C-alpha positions as CSV (number, residue, x, y, z in Angstrom):
1,M,21.1,-20.9,-16.2
2,S,20.2,-20.6,-19.9
3,D,17.7,-18.0,-21.2
4,R,15.4,-20.9,-22.1
5,S,15.4,-22.3,-18.6
6,V,14.8,-18.9,-17.1
7,L,11.8,-18.4,-19.5
8,Q,10.4,-21.8,-18.5
9,K,10.7,-21.0,-14.8
10,I,8.9,-17.7,-15.3
11,L,6.1,-19.4,-17.3
12,R,5.8,-22.1,-14.6
13,D,5.6,-19.4,-11.9
14,L,2.8,-17.6,-13.8
15,R,0.7,-20.8,-13.7
16,N,0.8,-20.5,-9.9
17,P,-1.7,-17.9,-8.7
18,L,0.5,-17.1,-5.7
19,F,3.3,-15.9,-8.0
20,R,1.0,-14.6,-10.8
21,N,-0.8,-12.3,-8.4
22,G,2.4,-11.4,-6.5
23,Y,4.3,-10.6,-9.8
24,A,1.4,-8.5,-11.1
25,L,1.3,-6.5,-7.9
26,M,5.1,-6.0,-8.0
27,A,4.9,-5.0,-11.6
28,N,2.2,-2.5,-10.6
29,T,4.5,-1.1,-8.0
30,G,7.2,-0.7,-10.6
31,I,4.9,1.0,-13.0
32,T,3.5,3.3,-10.3
33,A,7.1,4.2,-9.2
34,V,8.2,5.1,-12.8
35,L,5.1,7.0,-13.6
36,G,5.2,8.6,-10.2
37,M,8.7,9.9,-10.7
38,G,7.7,11.2,-14.1
39,Y,4.7,12.9,-12.6
40,W,6.7,14.7,-9.9
41,L,9.5,15.5,-12.3
42,L,6.9,17.3,-14.5
43,A,5.6,19.0,-11.4
44,T,9.0,20.4,-10.5
45,R,9.2,21.8,-14.1
46,F,5.8,23.3,-14.3
47,Y,5.1,24.5,-10.8
48,T,7.0,26.6,-8.3
49,P,8.7,24.9,-5.2
50,E,5.9,26.3,-3.0
51,E,3.1,25.0,-5.3
52,F,5.0,21.7,-5.5
53,G,5.2,21.4,-1.7
54,S,1.6,22.5,-1.2
55,G,0.3,19.9,-3.7
56,Q,2.4,17.1,-2.1
57,A,0.9,18.1,1.3
58,L,-2.7,18.0,0.1
59,I,-2.2,14.7,-1.6
60,T,-0.5,13.3,1.6
61,A,-3.4,14.4,3.7
62,M,-6.1,13.0,1.3
63,R,-4.3,9.7,1.2
64,L,-3.9,9.7,5.1
65,F,-7.6,9.9,5.7
66,A,-8.7,7.7,2.8
67,S,-6.0,5.0,3.0
68,L,-5.8,4.8,6.8
69,T,-9.4,3.6,6.8
70,A,-9.6,1.8,3.4
71,L,-6.3,0.0,3.8
72,G,-7.4,-1.2,7.2
73,F,-9.8,-3.5,5.3
74,V,-7.1,-4.9,2.9
75,G,-6.4,-7.8,5.2
76,A,-10.0,-8.7,5.7
77,L,-10.8,-8.5,2.0
78,A,-7.8,-10.6,1.0
79,R,-8.8,-13.1,3.7
80,Y,-12.5,-13.4,2.9
81,I,-13.0,-12.7,-0.8
82,P,-11.5,-16.1,-1.7
83,I,-14.1,-17.9,0.4
84,A,-17.0,-15.6,0.2
85,G,-18.9,-17.5,-2.6
86,R,-22.2,-16.1,-3.4
87,R,-21.6,-13.2,-0.8
88,T,-18.5,-12.0,-2.6
89,A,-20.1,-8.8,-4.0
90,D,-21.6,-8.1,-0.6
91,V,-18.2,-8.4,1.1
92,I,-16.6,-6.0,-1.4
93,L,-19.4,-3.5,-1.2
94,R,-19.3,-3.5,2.6
95,G,-15.6,-2.9,2.5
96,Y,-16.2,0.1,0.1
97,G,-18.9,1.5,2.2
98,M,-17.2,1.2,5.6
99,A,-13.9,2.6,4.2
100,A,-15.7,5.6,2.6
101,A,-17.8,6.4,5.7
102,T,-14.9,6.2,8.1
103,G,-12.6,8.1,5.8
104,G,-15.2,10.8,5.3
105,V,-15.7,11.2,9.1
106,A,-11.9,11.5,9.6
107,A,-11.6,14.1,6.8
108,I,-14.4,16.2,8.3
109,G,-12.6,16.1,11.6
110,F,-9.5,17.2,9.9
111,L,-11.3,20.1,8.1
112,L,-12.9,21.3,11.4
113,T,-9.4,21.4,13.1
114,L,-7.4,22.9,10.3
115,P,-5.6,25.5,12.4
116,M,-3.9,22.7,14.4
117,W,-2.3,21.2,11.2
118,G,-0.1,24.1,10.2
119,E,-0.2,27.0,7.6
120,I,0.4,24.6,4.7
121,Y,-3.2,23.3,4.9
122,S,-4.9,26.7,5.2
123,V,-6.0,26.5,1.5
124,L,-8.7,24.0,2.6
125,G,-10.4,26.6,4.8
126,G,-13.0,27.6,2.2
127,L,-16.3,25.7,1.8
128,G,-15.7,24.8,-1.9
129,H,-12.1,23.6,-1.3
130,G,-13.2,21.7,1.8
131,L,-15.9,19.9,0.0
132,F,-13.6,19.0,-2.9
133,F,-11.1,17.6,-0.4
134,L,-13.9,15.5,1.2
135,G,-15.0,14.1,-2.1
136,A,-11.4,13.3,-3.0
137,V,-11.1,11.3,0.3
138,L,-14.3,9.3,-0.5
139,V,-13.1,8.6,-4.1
140,W,-9.6,7.5,-3.0
141,S,-11.1,5.2,-0.3
142,V,-12.8,3.2,-3.0
143,F,-9.9,3.5,-5.5
144,T,-7.6,2.0,-2.8
145,L,-9.7,-1.1,-2.3
146,Q,-10.2,-1.9,-6.0
147,D,-6.7,-3.4,-6.2
148,V,-7.2,-5.8,-3.3
149,A,-10.6,-6.8,-4.6
150,L,-9.1,-7.9,-7.9
151,T,-6.3,-9.6,-6.0
152,G,-8.8,-11.5,-3.9
153,L,-10.5,-12.7,-7.0
154,R,-7.1,-13.8,-8.4
155,Q,-7.3,-11.1,-11.1
156,A,-4.3,-9.0,-10.0
157,V,-3.1,-8.9,-13.6
158,W,-5.5,-6.0,-14.2
159,V,-4.1,-3.9,-11.4
160,P,-1.0,-2.7,-13.3
161,V,-3.2,-2.0,-16.4
162,N,-5.5,0.2,-14.4
163,N,-2.7,2.1,-12.7
164,L,-0.8,2.5,-16.0
165,V,-3.7,4.3,-17.6
166,F,-4.4,6.2,-14.4
167,G,-0.8,7.4,-14.3
168,L,-0.7,8.6,-17.9
169,V,-3.9,10.5,-17.6
170,K,-2.8,12.0,-14.4
171,M,0.5,13.3,-16.0
172,G,-1.4,14.8,-19.0
173,L,-3.8,16.6,-16.7
174,L,-0.9,17.9,-14.6
175,V,0.6,19.7,-17.5
176,A,-2.7,20.9,-18.8
177,L,-3.6,22.6,-15.5
178,A,-0.2,24.2,-15.0
179,G,-1.2,27.5,-16.7
180,S,-4.9,27.7,-15.7
181,L,-4.8,26.4,-12.2
182,P,-1.2,26.7,-10.8
183,E,-2.1,26.7,-7.2
184,G,-4.3,23.6,-7.2
185,G,-3.3,21.9,-10.4
186,I,-1.3,19.2,-8.8
187,F,-4.1,18.1,-6.4
188,V,-6.8,18.4,-9.1
189,S,-4.8,16.4,-11.6
190,W,-4.5,13.6,-9.0
191,V,-8.2,13.5,-8.0
192,I,-10.1,13.7,-11.3
193,P,-8.5,10.6,-13.0
194,T,-9.0,8.7,-9.8
195,A,-12.8,9.4,-9.9
196,I,-13.0,8.4,-13.6
197,A,-11.2,5.2,-13.1
198,L,-13.8,3.9,-10.6
199,I,-16.3,3.3,-13.4
200,P,-14.5,0.8,-15.7
201,V,-12.7,-1.0,-12.9
202,N,-15.8,-1.7,-10.8
203,F,-17.6,-2.9,-13.9
204,L,-14.8,-5.4,-14.4
205,I,-15.1,-6.4,-10.7
206,F,-18.9,-6.7,-10.3
207,G,-19.9,-7.3,-13.9
208,L,-17.4,-9.9,-14.9
209,Q,-15.1,-11.2,-12.2
210,V,-17.4,-11.7,-9.3
211,P,-19.9,-13.8,-11.2
212,K,-16.9,-15.9,-12.5
213,H,-15.6,-16.3,-9.0
214,V,-19.0,-17.4,-7.6
215,R,-19.3,-20.0,-10.3
216,E,-15.7,-21.4,-9.8
217,T,-16.1,-21.7,-6.0
218,A,-19.7,-23.1,-6.0
219,G,-20.1,-25.9,-3.5
220,E,-16.7,-25.3,-1.8
221,A,-16.9,-21.8,-0.6
222,R,-17.6,-20.9,3.0
223,P,-19.3,-17.5,3.0
224,P,-18.1,-15.6,6.2
225,G,-20.7,-14.4,8.7
226,L,-20.7,-10.9,10.0
227,R,-19.7,-12.1,13.5
228,E,-16.7,-13.9,12.1
229,M,-15.6,-10.9,10.0
230,G,-16.2,-8.7,13.0
231,R,-13.9,-10.7,15.2
232,F,-11.2,-10.7,12.6
233,L,-11.5,-6.9,11.9
234,A,-11.5,-6.3,15.7
235,G,-7.9,-7.6,15.8
236,D,-6.6,-6.8,12.3
237,F,-8.1,-3.3,11.8
238,P,-6.5,-1.5,14.8
239,G,-3.2,-3.1,14.0
240,T,-3.3,-2.2,10.3
241,L,-4.3,1.4,11.1
242,S,-1.2,1.5,13.3
243,M,1.0,0.3,10.5
244,L,-0.5,2.6,8.0
245,A,0.1,5.5,10.4
246,I,3.8,5.0,9.6
247,V,3.2,5.6,5.9
248,Y,0.5,8.3,5.9
249,L,0.5,10.0,9.3
250,V,4.3,10.6,9.5
251,P,4.5,12.8,6.4
252,V,1.6,14.9,7.6
253,L,3.3,15.4,10.9
254,I,6.5,16.4,9.1
255,A,4.6,18.8,6.9
256,A,3.3,20.6,9.9
257,R,6.9,21.1,11.2
258,V,8.8,22.2,8.1
259,G,8.3,24.6,5.2
260,E,6.6,23.8,1.9
261,A,9.9,23.6,-0.1
262,T,11.6,21.4,2.5
263,F,8.6,19.1,2.7
264,G,8.6,18.8,-1.1
265,R,12.1,17.5,-1.0
266,F,11.5,15.2,1.9
267,S,8.3,13.8,0.3
268,M,10.2,12.6,-2.8
269,A,12.6,10.6,-0.9
270,H,9.9,9.3,1.4
271,T,7.6,8.4,-1.5
272,L,10.4,6.4,-3.3
273,G,11.3,4.6,0.0
274,C,7.6,3.7,0.4
275,M,7.5,2.3,-3.1
276,I,10.4,-0.1,-2.3
277,E,8.6,-1.1,1.0
278,L,5.4,-1.7,-1.0
279,L,7.2,-4.4,-3.0
280,A,7.6,-6.3,0.3
281,M,3.9,-6.2,0.8
282,N,2.9,-7.3,-2.7
283,M,3.9,-11.0,-2.5
284,A,2.6,-11.0,1.1
285,I,-0.9,-10.0,0.0
286,S,-1.0,-12.8,-2.6
287,L,0.1,-15.1,0.2
288,T,-2.9,-14.2,2.3
289,V,-5.2,-14.8,-0.7
290,E,-3.7,-18.3,-1.5
291,G,-3.5,-19.2,2.2
292,S,-7.3,-18.6,2.5
293,F,-8.0,-20.6,-0.6
294,D,-5.9,-23.6,0.6
295,R,-4.5,-23.5,4.1
296,S,-2.8,-26.9,3.7
297,R,-0.2,-25.2,1.4
298,L,0.4,-22.1,3.6
299,A,3.9,-23.2,4.8
300,A,5.0,-24.1,1.3
301,N,3.5,-20.9,-0.1
302,A,5.1,-18.8,2.7
303,R,8.6,-20.3,1.9
304,Q,8.1,-19.6,-1.8
305,A,6.8,-16.1,-1.2
306,L,9.7,-15.2,1.1
307,K,12.3,-16.6,-1.3
308,R,10.9,-14.8,-4.4
309,A,10.4,-11.5,-2.5
310,L,14.0,-11.5,-1.3
311,L,15.3,-12.5,-4.7
312,I,13.6,-9.5,-6.3
313,I,13.8,-6.9,-3.6
314,T,17.5,-7.3,-2.5
315,P,19.0,-6.0,-5.8
316,I,16.5,-3.2,-5.8
317,I,17.6,-2.2,-2.3
318,G,21.3,-2.3,-3.5
319,V,20.5,-0.1,-6.4
320,A,18.6,2.4,-4.3
321,C,21.4,2.7,-1.7
322,L,24.1,3.1,-4.3
323,A,22.3,5.4,-6.7
324,A,20.1,7.4,-4.3
325,P,21.9,10.7,-5.0
326,L,21.6,10.2,-8.8
327,I,17.9,9.2,-8.5
328,L,17.0,12.2,-6.5
329,A,19.2,14.6,-8.5
330,V,16.8,14.1,-11.4
331,F,14.4,16.4,-9.5
332,G,17.1,18.9,-8.6
333,S,20.3,19.1,-6.6
334,E,18.5,20.1,-3.4
335,F,16.4,16.9,-3.5
336,A,19.7,14.9,-3.6
337,T,21.3,16.9,-0.8
338,E,18.4,16.6,1.6
339,G,16.9,13.2,0.7
340,T,19.8,10.8,0.0
341,T,20.3,9.6,3.6
342,L,16.6,9.2,4.1
343,L,16.1,7.1,1.0
344,R,19.1,4.8,1.8
345,L,17.8,4.2,5.4
346,M,14.3,3.5,4.2
347,A,15.6,1.1,1.5
348,L,17.6,-0.9,4.1
349,A,14.6,-1.1,6.3
350,V,12.7,-3.1,3.7
351,L,14.9,-6.2,4.2
352,P,13.5,-6.9,7.8
353,R,10.1,-5.7,6.6
354,V,10.0,-8.6,4.1
355,L,10.1,-11.1,7.0
356,I,7.5,-9.2,9.0
357,E,5.1,-9.0,6.1
358,V,5.3,-12.7,5.3
359,Y,4.6,-13.5,8.9
360,L,1.7,-11.0,9.1
361,S,0.2,-12.4,5.9
362,S,0.4,-15.9,7.3
363,L,-1.4,-14.9,10.4
364,R,-4.2,-13.3,8.3
365,A,-4.6,-16.5,6.4
366,L,-4.9,-18.4,9.7
367,G,-7.3,-15.8,11.1
368,E,-4.9,-15.0,14.0
369,A,-6.3,-11.5,14.6
370,R,-4.9,-11.1,18.2
371,K,-1.3,-11.8,17.1
372,L,-1.7,-9.5,14.1
373,A,-2.7,-6.7,16.4
374,V,0.1,-7.2,18.8
375,V,2.8,-7.2,16.1
376,Q,1.4,-4.4,14.1
377,I,0.6,-2.0,17.0
378,G,4.0,-2.8,18.6
379,L,5.9,-1.9,15.4
380,A,4.0,1.2,14.8
381,A,4.5,2.4,18.4
382,L,8.3,1.7,18.0
383,V,8.5,3.6,14.7
384,L,6.5,6.7,15.9
385,A,8.3,6.9,19.2
386,S,11.7,6.6,17.5
387,I,10.9,9.3,15.0
388,M,9.7,11.7,17.7
389,A,12.8,11.1,19.8
390,L,15.2,11.6,16.9
391,F,13.6,14.4,15.0
392,P,15.1,17.3,17.1
393,F,18.6,15.8,16.4
394,V,18.6,14.6,12.8
395,G,15.5,16.3,11.3
396,V,13.6,14.5,8.6
397,N,16.2,11.7,8.6
398,A,14.6,10.6,11.8
399,V,12.0,8.8,9.7
400,G,14.6,6.6,8.1
401,Y,16.5,5.9,11.3
402,G,13.2,5.1,13.2
403,L,12.0,2.7,10.5
404,L,15.3,0.8,10.3
405,F,15.8,0.4,14.0
406,S,12.2,-0.6,14.7
407,E,11.8,-3.1,11.8
408,L,15.1,-4.8,12.6
409,L,14.0,-5.1,16.2
410,V,10.6,-6.5,15.4
411,A,12.0,-8.9,12.8
412,L,14.2,-10.4,15.5
413,L,11.4,-10.7,17.9
414,I,9.1,-12.6,15.5
415,F,11.8,-14.7,13.8
416,R,11.1,-17.8,15.9
417,S,7.4,-17.7,15.2
418,L,8.0,-17.1,11.5
419,R,10.3,-20.2,11.4
420,K,7.4,-22.3,12.8
421,V,5.1,-21.0,10.0
422,L,7.7,-21.8,7.4
423,K,8.1,-25.3,8.7
424,G,4.3,-25.9,8.8
425,G,3.9,-25.7,12.5
426,E,1.1,-23.1,12.6
427,T,-0.9,-24.0,9.6
428,G,-3.9,-25.3,11.4
429,R,-6.6,-27.5,9.8
430,H,-6.4,-28.5,6.2
431,R,-9.0,-26.7,4.2
432,V,-9.4,-26.3,0.4
433,T,-11.8,-23.7,-0.7
434,Q,-11.4,-23.6,-4.4
435,R,-11.0,-26.4,-7.0
436,S,-8.4,-24.5,-9.0
437,S,-5.7,-24.2,-6.4
438,E,-2.4,-25.0,-8.0
439,A,0.9,-26.2,-6.8
440,A,4.2,-24.5,-7.6
């Protein structure tokens, strides 16, 4: 294939909102991964191993309580923002409010039971530190949902821009605080840029993009009622929480069982593995959005999303498996020694995860909340049970073995249903909800 034909294909893809949003989210993941590696590399140079591990643990806990609740609304926002019409702003604000409220309650429960979570979290025992942690959870809850709000508005191209600026500011603050605030510099450098980023991004969302979306969907949108959204959340939210427990709860449980330095080395391999897994979710989120705009094209979009995701992710998995020791050695030889097997296992687990994510996103577009809950809760239960059973024998590598086994098994179980979706057997009624829906 010539360079010109490749360029033409890319340009054609970018005219399709399915690929435009999906590629933007994948680019965001790449930018986040590169800047994240740079951030943690600087942290290893400017902070001690104990300070590094402590900072990782605090960030992990913050993201657990913020993201477990906020990301529970991702499916609902991706499903309903496209069709919300004049109620678009209300849908987004309700998501923000519910995520912040539930995240805050979870964080307060965590702070009140600190002795149960291990010595590594004892720094949060003071009133000032506890309040700062609670504020960080509230900020991160909203920050997490900004990306999906932009994606639901078909404006995911702004997501990598936001996270590029956020990542660079975060790195600069990390270095600046190393001398004056060594024990808390990592956590503070993560939280302050997050809070600052809320202002311009939400002006973009509510000041510019929501009014534009309302105008473009006038006359064709079908604003969801509270009862309809409640039924969807009743099925999707518990399942999504179960899935997110794999990403955010597992590291907290590991942190409570190992020392600070060991956790720091585990967390780098785990973070990189999660970045690869996130690529599998990016195109799937875009699929939910486009399936909500135009259900008649769900099967075709699902086939295209699966093909593109595998085309992009498979080489990345190969590189991660082959180069895992070299990638981790950038942070130090101990990182490579203790994290190579975990990173390889987590990378391999992404292949079946692509199939699972495409199926789950199709179910969200169809509003099949009960099936969503069954698949997600089942996968989470398998992963957590596998990790707990294997941890005494293989240590932190139990996370990788548990993910690979569980996701392979679930991918096999849902494969027949996924084939029906790809063939157009479960797309339901034809419904077009926006005039600008484009074909590939």
